[in-house]
N, C-alpha and C positions, 0 to 999 in steps of 0.2 A: 727601653726595658721592658723584659720577657713578660708572660703574663704571669707565672709563677713565682718570680721574683716582685711584680706588683702585688699578687694578695698575700705575699710573705710580710710586708708591710704595714697591714692589716692587725691590728691585735684582736684578740677575740672579743673583747668587746664594741670594737670598732665593724666589724662582722657580723655580728649580731643588727646592731644599727640598721646595717645596711638591707637586712631580712626584714625585721619586724620595725613599726615606725614606734613612735613616742606613744605612750598613751593618753586618750582622750577623755575628760569628765561630760559626759552630755548634763540636761539639764533635769533629765530624773532620776540621777546617779549610779546612770551606766558608765561603766567603763568601754572606752572600744580601742580595741589594738590591730592595726592593721600589718598586714603580711606581703610580703612579695618575694618573686624569684630574682636572683640578682645575675646576670652571667656578664664575664666577659668576654669578648672577642676581639679579634685582629690577629694582625701578626705580632704585636707588642700588646697585646689586652687592653688596650687605647681606649676602647667602644665599651662602654660599661651600657646593659640595656637590663629595664625594670619589668616585670612581668605581675601587676599583682593578681593574689591565690585568692583573696576575700578577709574577713573581718573576724575578730575575737571578739563578743559582747559580753561582759562579765556585768551580771547582778545581782548583790548581795553574796552568796556564796552557789550561784548560778551561773556556767560558763557556758556559751553557744559560740560554733563556730558557723559562719553565714560563706560562702564560699562565693567567690566573683565568678558572675556567669556573662560567657563572652558570646554575644548576642551574634556577631561578623561571624564568628566558626560554624555556630549555628545554620544561620542562613547558608552558607557557603557550600555545608552539606547537602543542604536542602536543596538548594539550586543546582548542584551535582548530581544527584538521584533523579531529577525529572530530566536535567539533560541525559542521563547515560538511558532512562527507560524512552524516552523519548528516538535516543539511536537505535536502541536494538527493536523497538515499533517498524520505524522508518526501514532497518536492515530486512524484518521479517518481511515488509511490501514488496519492498526492488526484488527481494530473493525468489518471490515466486515466476513462474515458468510464466514466458506471453501467449503460452498457446492455453486453449481452453481446459476446462477439468470434464474428461470424455469416463470418468468413471461412474457406472451405476450406481442407483441407490441402493442395490442388495436388491432388487427385484427383478432378474432376467426372464422374467414369463410375458410382461409385458400387460397383468393384470395387476388388480388391487386389490 
């Protein structure tokens, strides 16, 4: 079964359940609704994965979106930035010529 056929099988209500979770009541009276991005992949759309996006917290007449933070992605960006800095610094040191720098300090008379 192809992905388009698989997605056509779901009704609009079923598709909404795939993205938004059931509302949960907390002890202090807040309602929490989870949200996730659902993707289908594979040659026939049989592989379905969900990525959490965050939660909607509703207290009385106030609603607040709390995004899910992917700490692994943030850590990966930090590590890659450090690695790139180390590579650039290493290349700058290794690309220096092997002979000494014989340029003067700007004082050609020899007096200070």
